[in-house]
N, C-alpha and C positions, 0 to 999 in steps of 0.2 A: 383571454383566449390563448390557446397553444396548439402547436401542430402535433403530428404523430410521434415526434421525437421529444415532446415535452417543452419545446422552445416557446416561450410566451411572446406575444406580440400585441400591440395596442388595438383597441377598438376604434372604429372611425368616430368622428364627432357626430352630434345629432343632426347637424347640417354640414355641408361641404365647407362652409366658412369656419367651422369649429374643429376641423380635422387637425390643423396645426397645433391648436391648444391641447387637443387630446394626446397627440404624439409627445408634445413637450412635457405634459404632466406624467405620462407613462414612463418616459426616460429620465424624469426629474431634471430637465434642462433648466438652467437659470433664466430668470426673466430680467427684471430691472437690476441695475447695479446698486449696491448699498450706497447710502448718502455719503459716507466717508470716502468711498472710492470716487464718486463723482466730484466731490469737493477737491480731492487731490488731483484729479485729472484736469480740472479747470485751472488749478494752480500751476502745475508743471507745463501746461499748454502755453503759458505766458512766457516761458523761459526763452524761447527762440527769439522773441522780440528784443530781448536785452543782450543777445549774444554778440560779443566783440570777436569777430573772426580772426583778426590779427593777433589777439592775445589768447585765443582759445587753444592754440597749438594744433589745430586741425589743418589738414591739407586742403587748400582752397582750390576747388575744381570748378568754380562757377563760370570760368571762361571756356571750359572743355565742352565739346558737343556731346551732351548726354540726353538720352531720350527714354521714354517708357513705352511698353507695348502690352496691351491688356484687352480683354473682351469689351465690347461696346457698352455692356451694362455694368462694368466695374466701377466701384465707388472709391476704393482705396488702391493706391499704387505703391507697393513696397519694394519694387526692384526696378533698376534702370541700367542701361548699357552704354558703353563707350568703346571706341577702338582707335588706337593710334599705332604708329610704326616707330620702332626704336632705330638707333643709328646703325644697327646691323641688318636692318630690313625685316626684323621679326615683328610679328603682330602682338600688340599688348591689349588684351581684352580686359576691360574694366566692368566689373559687376558691382553695382552700388546698391546696398540694402539699407532701408530705413533704420536709423540707429535708435531703436526702441529702448535699448538698455540705458540710454542717456536719461530717459524720462521715467522709466520704471526701475526704481532702485530696489535691491534685495531687502526683503522684510517690510516694505511699505504696504499700505492698504491696496494699492494697485497691483503690486507683485503677488500678494496673498490671494487676491481675487483672480488674477491671471492664472496662477497655479491651480486654483480650485477648478476653473473652467478648462484650462490646459489647451483648448483648441476652439476655434470658431466653428459653428455648425451651420452648414449651408442647406437649409430647407428650401423646398421649391418655391416658396412665396416670401421668404424672409431669411435674414442671417441672424444667428445668435452669436454675437461677437465675443472674442476673448477680452478685448479692451474697449473702453468707452469711446464714443464717437469723437470726442475732442482729440483723441490720439489717432485711432485707426483711420478716420476720414479727415483728420485735421493736421496737426503738426508732424505726424509721422507718415503722412501720405505724400509721395514725391510728385506733387502736382506741378504742371509747367509754370515757369516764370516766377517761382517762389524759392527763396533760400531754404534748404532743408539739410538737417544733419544726417549723415550716412556713415556706414561702415563699408569701406571699399576693398574689394579683392582685385588685385592686378595680376593677371596670368600672361606670361610671355610664351608664345608658340612659335616654333620654327616653321619652315616651309612644309615639313612632313606632318605638321600638326602635333608634334611632341611638345609638352609643357617643359620649358627649359629654365623657367624661373617663376617665382611667385612672391608677392609681397602684399602687405595689408596696411590699411591706414584709416584712422578716424578722419572723416572729411566733411566739407560743406559743399553741396552741389546745387545746381540750379538747372533742372530739366528744361530743355529748350523745346520739347515737343512731346505730346501725348499721342501715340499712334494706336489704332486698333489693329487686331490681327489681319483684318481684311485690307487695311491700308498698307501694312507691311508686305502682305502677300502680293499686292499689286506692284510694289516696288521690286520684289524679288522676281516676279514674273517678267518684269521689263516694261515699264511705262503702262501699267494697267493691263498687261497681257497681250493686247493686240494693237499696239501702237498708240494707245490713248495717252493723254497727258497725266502724269502723276500729280495728284493734288497734295500739296504740302501746307502745313500751318502757316498762316499769314505772319505770325509773330516769330518765325524762325530767324535766329540771329546769324546762322551760317548760310552760305550759298546753297541753293537746291542741289547743285552738283555734289558738294561735300556731303550733304545729308544722304542722298541716294547712294553715293559711293560707299559711305560708311555702313549703311544697312546691308547693302549687297555683300560687302566684305565680311561682315559678321555672319551673314547667311551662309557664305561659302565656308567659313571656318567651322560653323556649326555642322554642316554636312560632312566635313572632313572628320570632325570629332565623332560624329554619329557612326560613320563607316568604320572608324578605328574601334569603337566600342563594340559594334556587332562582330567585327573580326576577332575580337578578344573573347567572344562568347556571350555577349549581352543578349537578352531575350527580347525579341520584337513582338510585343503583345499589346501595343497601343490600341485602344478601342475608342472610336469617336465618341465625344461626350454628348449625352442626350439630355435635353432640358424639356420639362413639361411646361406647356402654356396653359394658363388658367384664365377664366373669365372673372367678372366682378363678383360672382357668387361663389368663387372657389372651385368651380367645376372645371375638370380637365377638358381642354378643347383640342389638344394635339400634343405630339412629341416631336421636338425639333432636334435633329442630329447635327451637332457642330463638327465641321471637318477638322481632321487632324492633319494639317498641311505643313509646308515648310516654314511658315511663319510661327506656328506652334512649336515645331521641332527646334527652331532657332532659339527660342526662349528656353525651352527645356534643356538643351545641350549646354547653354551658358550657365544655367542654374546648377546642373549636375556637376559641371567643371568647378564652380565655386564651392559647392558643398564638399566635393572631394579634396580640393586644395586646403580648405580649413581643417577638415578631419585629419588629413595626412600630416599637416604642419604640427598640430597638437599631439596626436597620438604617437607619431614618430619621434617626438621630443619628450616623451615620458608623461604627457598630460592625459589622463584617462577622461573620456568624455561620454556624454549620452549619445551613443552611436545609433545609427539607423541600421538595424540588422535585418537581413533577408537571407535565410538559410536555404540550402539546396533542398529539393523535395525528398521525402522519405522514399527509400527503395521500394517499399510495399505499394505506395501510391503510384510510383512509376510503372510497376508491374501491371497494376490495374489499368492505368492509362494505356499501356502498350496493348493489353488485351482488347480494350475498347476500340483503339485505333485499328487493330487487326480485323475487328468485326466490320469495319468500314472499308477495308481493303487498303489501309494506309500503313506503310512501313516506317518505323521510327529509327531504326539503327541503334547504335550504342549511345542512348540519350543520357547515360550517366556522365558522359563527357560533355561539359557545358558547350563546347564549340559545335559538337554534333547536334546537340539539342537546338542551338541557335540556327543551324543549317536546316534542321527539320522544320522549325517555325517559318523560316523564309520560304521553304518549298510549299507548305500547305496554304500560303497566301493565294496561290494560283488555283487551289481547289475550290470548286463551286460551293462546297460545304464549309468553307472557312469559318463563318460565324459560329457554327456548331462545334467545329474542331477547336477553335480558340477558347470557347467556353469550357470544354472538357479539360484543356490544358490548364486553364486558370484554376479549376477546381482541384487539380492535383498539386498546386503550389502551396507553399507555406505563406502565411501572412507576414508582411514586414512589420516589425515592432521596434520599440526603443529598448536598448540593452546597455547595461553598464559594464559588462565583462567581455563581450565579443564585438568585433567590428568586421564589416564586409557586407557586400550586397550582391547576392547571386544573380538576381534579375538584371542588374546594371553592369555586372562583371567588374565590380570595383572592390579592391582590397581594403580601402579606407573610404568610409562614407558616413556622413552625419547631416542633419538638417540645419542649415544656417540662413537660408534665403527668405524665410517668411516669419520673422519675429512678431509681426502684427497679429498673426493668426495661430501660431504654434509656440507653446511654451518651451519645448526643447531647443528651438532656434534661439530663443532669448538667453537660455543658459549658455549656449555655445558662444554667443556674442560676448557675454561677460567673461568667460574663460579666455577667449582670444584677446580681449582688451587687457586683462591682467597679465597674460603671457607677453604681449608686446611691451607692456610697461615694466616688465621684469619683476612683477609681483607674484605672489603665490596664486597660480591658476588652478591648482588641484582642488578637487572636491572630495570629501570623505567617501569611500566606497559604499558605505551604508546609505548615505544620502543619495548618491547616484542611483543605487538600486531602488530606493523609494521613488525617485523621480521616474525611473524607467517603468515601474509597475503602474504608477498612477497615470502617467501620460499615455501609456499604451491602452489602459482601460478606458480612459476618456475618449481616445481616438476611436476605439471600437464602438463605444456607445454613440458617438456622433455619426459614425457610418451607418449604424443600425437605424438610428432615428431618420436619417436622410432616406434610406432605402424604404423604411416602413411608410413614410408619408407618400413617397412616389407610388408605392404599391397600392395604398388606399385610393389615391387619385385614379389609378388605372382601373381598379376594381369598380369604382364609381362610374367611370366611363362605360364600361361593359355592362354594368347593371342598368344604366340609363338606356342603353341600346335595347336591352330586353324589355324594359318597362314601356318603351315607345314602340315596340315591335319593329324597330329599325334593324334590318338585316344588313350587316356589314361583313363582307367576305375578306378574310385575311390569308395571306400566303403563310403557310406553316412548314416547319421542318421537324421531322420525327427525331426526337432526342433519345428515346428509350422505348423498348417494347417489353411488355409484361403479359402474363397469361390473361389478364383482364382488360388489356387494351394497350394503347400507345400514348406516351407523353409527347407533346409537341411544343415547340417554341415559336412565338410570333415575333420575328425580328422587328416589325413595324412598331410594336408597342413594348418590346423587351419583356414579355410575360410568357408564362408557360401554363399548360393545362393538360387535361386528359381527354382523349377520344375513346370512349368505351368500346369494347370489342363488339358489342351488339350493334353499334352504329356503323361499323366498317363495311359490313356486308349482310345481305339477307340469307346468306348461306353459312354453314358452320366454319368458324375461324379457328385455326390451330396455332398454338404457340410453339415455335421451334427453338429449343434451348441451345442447340449447337451453334447457331448463328444469330441468336437473339432477334428473331423475326416473327412475323405473323403471316399466315397464308390461308387462302380459302380455295375451295374447288373451282376449277376453271382458270387457274393461273394467277389470280389476284394475290398480291403479297405486299407487305409493309415492313420496312426495316429502318434501322438507324440511318439518318441522312436522307430518307425518302421525303418527297415533297407532296403536299396536298393543300387544297383550299378548305378553310373551315370558317364557321361563324359560331358565336358564343351561344351556348344552350343553358348554362346555369352558372350563377355566381354565388358563392357561399363565403361571406365575410367571416363567419364563425370558425370555419375550418380552413380558411385561406385556400380555397379550392375553386378552380374554374374548369368547367366542362365544355368541351367544344363538340360540334357535330360536322361531319364532312359536308361541304357545300356542293360538291359534285359527286357523281357516281365514282366509286373506287376504281382505280385503274392500276394496272401492274406497275410497280416501281422498279426500274432497273438501275 
């Protein structure tokens, strides 16, 4: 099946339970690991048990208060945090990443398979991992109260939030606590938000006071870094993560939106800082790396975006200037049409890719940027670990330009395939939900926002389900409806009108899997939209 642009997409499975298999087959996602890879994984997983920390040359951080923060459903923990104060009163943030490169050696069966996959794929009912379970959920997972090998990034920040020093070390850590985002948010809020007692792990080796003070200090630093990043022109386009809930038969039962609060921001800012520190250290010292490149938007797309915004009565200013662009994004957050406006902005942006020749991230406002913090699930991070390790050991950390270029092309392609597979399965589940409503004659009204008007009707977006569809012009009014090209609106005699950003209630009228199309019908009589 394909859309009007010739883009092909997978068919659903014969039953909801078979949807995932259908998507995996369509995108040729790998299934089981080859026997040689599994055998190697079991062999290297035994390495940690025989490690002599004193003779390993690693920095022993097992007595340092280090913790992880992940979603409730997380199975692998590849990053952990710590914070200490130096003799000058500066804050030293530690970001500790699972040392996957210790177990996955270049040219090994594990390495070849990891490169082939390049990324873990997060489907709505399962994960297609880059590495076998013995590593991603075993020796490379920074679980509490277990010795784990890590690659640590230490960044020293002054009172103004400026990074004044950075250093790196292979280490051994022992996470003292595994927190969920909700638990960290309760601490950041202050004792659960309303005077309630903060619940901490019983196995905590430090005093509750030290634990709470450390997490709040990291949270404060993160907000300081976040404010500086946006002041430098970073784009604030974070969208809350939506997760599909499924029943035992694979049918979608709902869509849960995860909040993007200060606990998530804390982790993100720490990871962004570590990624930048590693990229800057290597690139600035003549070591070309697999950078995470995000280029500025094309001028033509910005012109189109400006015209669309003008049609909604939104002024953009000189958005060619990143700082002005960032100010514009901050301003539209207060607009009731923000979800629609944010979607329009995202469509105008270029996609971030891996690149061997250029470095810099427009969206994050970073001159140097690469991926370092998730080697369990991204191959580019693994390559960066190897280069940093060679650089610190004063060995040859350089990779031939041709090899870097091959890595960039392959990993970018695999990342795009993974994203498409994830989106496709989500879309199939949403279509099945609406199809089931039709079959059962269950009428569910949804709040919709008009995203585009055409001579034949208007396209609407349903924020509750994150889907879009068409309301045909014949369903808007029992009177003749006219398309107005000047302001991209529709109108009917008597004053009724429909324009981009207008709101209405709709329910589903038709679901077409073959054409990937959903038709909606107004649930209430049309009213004038101002």
